[in-house]
C-alpha positions, 0 to 999 in steps of 0.5 A, spaced: 500 500 499 505 505 502 509 504 495 501 504 490 499 510 496 507 513 494 506 513 485 498 517 486 501 523 488 503 523 482 498 525 475 501 522 471 500 516 474 493 512 475 491 504 479 488 499 475 486 495 478 480 495 477 478 495 486 480 500 487 479 506 481 483 511 479 484 513 485 484 510 491 484 513 497 489 509 503 483 507 508 480 504 502 485 501 500 485 498 507 478 496 507 479 492 501 485 489 501 484 486 509 477 485 507 480 480 500 485 478 504 482 476 512 479 470 508 486 467 505 489 469 512 485 465 516 484 458 512 493 460 510 493 461 519 489 453 520 494 450 517 499 448 522 506 451 517 506 455 510 510 449 505 517 453 503 512 453 496 507 457 498 512 462 501 515 462 496 509 463 491 506 470 496 514 473 496 514 472 489 507 475 488 509 481 492 516 483 491 513 485 483 508 488 485 512 492 489 519 492 483 512 494 479 510 500 483 517 503 484 518 502 476 512 506 475 513 512 481 521 514 478 516 513 471 512 518 474 518 524 478 517 526 470 510 529 472 506 534 477 506 532 483 499 534 486 
């Protein structure tokens, strides 16, 4: 959420996730992410331990998201800050 928020500080950046809209507030991002992730986390917590592949998959996905957000933020430095 932090890297998304930082990118959205520029007029040429828009959120591409259709669940959020083009310029979501921090509270909206938190609410949507919590609503989606809570059932997943609750199910995962019922298992005593995540296996290595599951952990790798989660870390890979989140790394890709953060790297993409950083890339967009770096390109946006040429735009106007809101």
